[in-house]
N, C-alpha and C positions, 0 to 999 in steps of 0.2 A: 531777424528773420530765420523762421524755420527750414530747412533743410527743403524741405515739399515745396515753398513759398518760388524757392532761388535754381528749383532741377529745369534744366532746359525742356520741353517737350521732345522726347524722341517717337521719331516714326518709320515706318521701313521703308527704306528704301526701293524697294520697286511699284511697291501699289499704296504708297502712302499713308497704310493705316496706324492707329495709335498703337504702339507699343508699350506693354507693361513694365515697370517698373525696372532696372536691371543694373550691372554693374556696366561703367563703358566701354570694355572692353570688348562687351558682346555684339555677334553679328547683328547688324541694325536688319532684321529680316524679320518678319512673323511668321507667325508655326506656319501658313499656308504654302508662303510665298520660299520657306525654306525646304518644307517638303518639296518642293516640287524641282526647285534645285537637289536635292538629295535624289528624286527621279532621273533629273537627267545624268545622275552619275551612274544609276544603278549597274548598269549595262557595264562599265568598267570596273568597277566595284567585283560584283560579280565575279568576273571575267578573270582577272589578278589574281584575288582571294584564288582560285579554280584550282591555278597553275601554279602557286606557293604556296600558300596559307596551311591548305586543304588537307596536304605532305607533311606537314609537321609533327602529327603525333603518331604516323606508322612509322616515320623516319627515328625517330625519336622510342618508339616500342622495339623497334629490331636492331637499334643497337644496344639495346637495355637488356635486348636477349642474348645478342651475341657475347657482350662483358659477362655472363650469368657463370659459360666455362668457367673463364682462370677465374673469377673472383671466391671473397672466401665468403663461410657462412652469413656473418655478418651483412655482408655487402650485397651479397645474393639477395638477402630480403629486401635490402633497400631498393633495388632492382628490379626486383615483384614490384612493389609494390608502384616502381614510378611505370609500371607495364599495366597495371589494375586502372591507374589517373590517367595514362593516355587512353584506356577503353574508354571510360565513363567521358573526357577530354574530345575525346573524337565524334561518341557519341552526340554532345550538345552540340557542335559542330554542327553536325548532321539536322540534329532537331530542326535547330536552329535558320537556317537557308528552307524545311522546307514545310518549318510553319508562316517564313515569312512570304516565301512563293504563293500560301494558302491565302492568304490575306493582302494578296496584292495590291487587291481595288482599294483597298482601303488605308493603308498606307506604303508607304516607298517599302521596296524589299531591304535595300540596308536601312531603312531605319530600322524593320524587322530583327534583321539581324543583329545590329547593336544595341539593340533593348531587349533580348530574349534573355527571360531565366530561369533556367533549368527547373521545373516542379513536378509536384506529384501529377500533378491533372494533363497535364505534356504526354511527360511520360507515358501514362494509360493512355492517353486519347490516343498515338503513333501506333503502340499495338495493338489496339482497339481498332484500330482501321488496319490495320497491316491485314488483323487476323479475321475481319468482317466484309470489307470492300477490296483485297485482293491487291496486287500490284498494279496493274491497268488501272485500276477505280483510281489508285492513289495520284498516279502520275499525271490523269488527267486533269485531277482536282488541282494539281502543281502546274496547269499551265501546257502540259504537254500532249502531244500526241501517241498513237499508237506504232509499235514501229513499221505495220505495213499501211501507214497512212500517209510515211514521208512523201512515198513515190511521187503522189499526187497530189501534197500539201503546195498551194498558194503560197509560198514562201518563196523568196528572191535566194535562192540556194542554186550551187550549180552540181553537178551530178556528184564529184567528187565530196562535197559539204552533205548531200543527203545521203551517200553513205556511212558518213562516219556521227549522225545523229545519227541513224538507224541501227548503225551499233552500239551509240552509246546507248539508246534506247532498249535495246535487246537484252547489254548488260544490265544495265537498271532493274530490268524484272527480274531476273534472273536473281540479280544480289536482294532485292527483297524479299524473294522467297528464301535464300539460304538466310537471312533475317531469322526468319521463324522458328529456324535451330537457337536460336541467342536468345529468345522469347525472354522463360522463365529466366535465364543469367543476367539480362539484360534489364529487363524491366525492376527485377530484386537491385538487383545493384544500382540502377541509374535514380531509383523511386531514391531508395537511402543518402544518396551521395546527393540527390536535390534536396532533402530534410536537416543535409548540417553541412551544406559550403557557406553557409553564413558563419559557422564557426570552425574555430582551430579542433584537426583530428589527428595529435600526435599517432606515428608509428612507434609500437614495442617488441623486442625479441623473445619477452618474456611474461607472460601472466600467473606461475605461483603468487605471483602476493595479492592476488585478488582472489577470493572462497571462490571454489568452484570451479576457475577459468582457464585452467593450467595448459598450454597448448605445447603441437608437437616441437618437434625439433627443424624441421620443414615447411615450420608456419609461420606465418608475421601475422602481428594484430594490430588494427588500428583502435583507438578507444574514442569514444564520444561519449555526452549527457545526453541521455533521451530529452523526447520532446517534454517531460513532464518537470524539469532541473535536480528529480529527487533518483534518478537512475541510469547506470554505467552501459552503455551498451560496447559489447566489445566485438567487432569486425575481423573474426577468423581467415587468412589467406590462404591459399597454397603457392609454395614456391618449387613445385612441383614443375621443371622442364615442360614436358609435356601438358601438362595444363597451359602453364601461360606460353605456349604457343599454341595453344588453340585461340587462348585470348590475342595473341598476337593478329589469325586469323582472319579472327571481328573484326579487329581494328581495321585493318587490308580491306576487307569485305564496304566498311564504311567508308573508307576512307575513297574505295573506287566508286560506291555509290554516288555521292556529293558531289566527287569531281563531274561526275557522265552529266548526274542531273543541271551541274553549272552551265556544263559544254550546252547539251541540249534545248536547255530553258536560254539560254545567251545568242546561239546560233536562230533560235523561233524568235527574239522580241529582242532583237540587237540594237534598236532604241530605245532600249528601256520602257516600252509605255504598259502597262498593267492587266491591257486588252489579247489578247489571243488571237493575232491576226491572223492566222494560220487556219481559224477554221471557220473564216468565210466561204461561203458557196464561191 
């Protein structure tokens, strides 16, 4: 008797729908029921992420920046590269949450965040929205009101909570406006990162052995293969403290923006529902 003949029929534990073949240890829920389960976790997931995980990259970047002072040249270059990596990771977290909020009516926010992959299209779309729509419209698309609307919203918030949400929205608008200053470097860096995340990108302190690719003493280089597989791409980055300080400032802006987006969204969508109850008349 073949395996297909004796394998027991698997059904969803909630709705009874037949399940596709899978491993015995997998959850016995169909995709729709599992998404329903994820939606019930959305608010708690976002709240927990905003309180802790969203702070990870700024904490690491600030520690690296402080360590630069007492480090020798090789270590400074490694610390500098770590700061640039935190910039990319911080931006990826911000874009993951923002795009998940945009698609909240189609899929659970938690699924949107966990399935997110940084790619060229999403990076360009984010900065294009920022340039064309502006901060207020970007927040509206993510399910958030304007700060001046908070006072009369039909939401279960007391006066203190309304003030906190209003402050978070005001800061979010200001931080989105600040990101315009990082558009050129941010978009280029993130597009490049999105194209290379699938493979290794070794860091080197000298490139004299590459014809025409010598770098200065205060620079560090990351090497990757081009898309064709027939070209070397050398990404040269500065280890100057002022430059790295500006990069850390960018990480701080994105961290604060991410946490304020999450705080305001969870405050107004406490049950994790994808619809914006605050919009009702």
